[in-house]
N, C-alpha and C positions, 0 to 999 in steps of 0.2 A: 948616062946614068939613066936606070928604068924607070919608068913614071910611078909613084907610087898607086896602089890599088884604089880605087874609087876617087880616083885625084884628078879627074878631066873637069874642065871650065864647067860643061853643062851638070857634071853629077855635085860640083860646089855651089852652083846656083840651086838645085835640088836643097841639098842639104840645108843650105844658108835658109829656103824660106821653110822646110819643115821645123828648121831649130829656131825660129823666130816663137813658134810656140809648141815645144815638144810633145809634150803632152795630148793635145789637140788630135782626134781622129781626122782625116783632110782625102778628100777627095782628086781623082786625076783631073779633074776638068778644074777643079779651082786652081790645083797645080800648074795644068797648063796655062791659064790665064794670069795667075802671079808671075809666072817665071817665063814666059813668052816661050817657053819649049813647045814643039810640036809634039804632037802623041804618041808618034814613030820613034820620038827620041826618048820621052820622057817615059811611058810603059816599061821598056824593057830595062831601062835605069830603076824603077822602082821593084821589078821582079826579081833583080840582081840582089840589091839591096835587102827583100826580103828574105831570101834565098842564104845570104850570106848571116843573116841575123843582125841586122841593121835595122830592120824595121819590121813591124808585126804589122797583119793586114787581117781584115774581117770582112765579110758579107755584112751589109746592111739592107735592112729591108725598103722598099721605095716608100717616099714621102706620100705619093700619091697612087693611086690606084691606077692600074694600067701599065705602070714605069717599070721596067727590070730592076732587080736587087743592084748595089753597086759596090765596089771592094774601096775600103778607106783603110788609110794607112798612117801610122803615127812610128816617131822616132823609139827604138829600145833603148836601153842604158848603153848599150854597145854602140849603137847609131847616134847617141847625142856623143858620147867618148867622140866618136869618128869626127863628127861634124867640128867640134870645138878644135879637134887638133887640124883638121885639113883647113879649116877657115882661119886660124890661127898661123897657119904655114903662107895662106894666103895673104894675109895682112902682112908679116912680115915681110916676104918678096915683093909685094907693094911698095912698103917702104924703102928698100933697097934701090929700086929703081927709081924712087922720088929724088 
């Protein structure tokens, strides 16, 4: 059976972190710390989720002079639905294994 799109364990970890406060803009650096995902794993997932309409992104000006602008991300309505669906599926699968 093929794996559902955006259904990897790493993606579920990211969706869970974003869904904890779905309306809040998040930076990749804080998401790497929170999820334990490496940047080489995290940023391609953020790009795919943004491209597929599950995230919205924006550039934010630096808080301190001399720092570069940063991307910020948050779930769209479709992203919140995807997160709820995938996390519920993971929860059901975990219960069946227990």
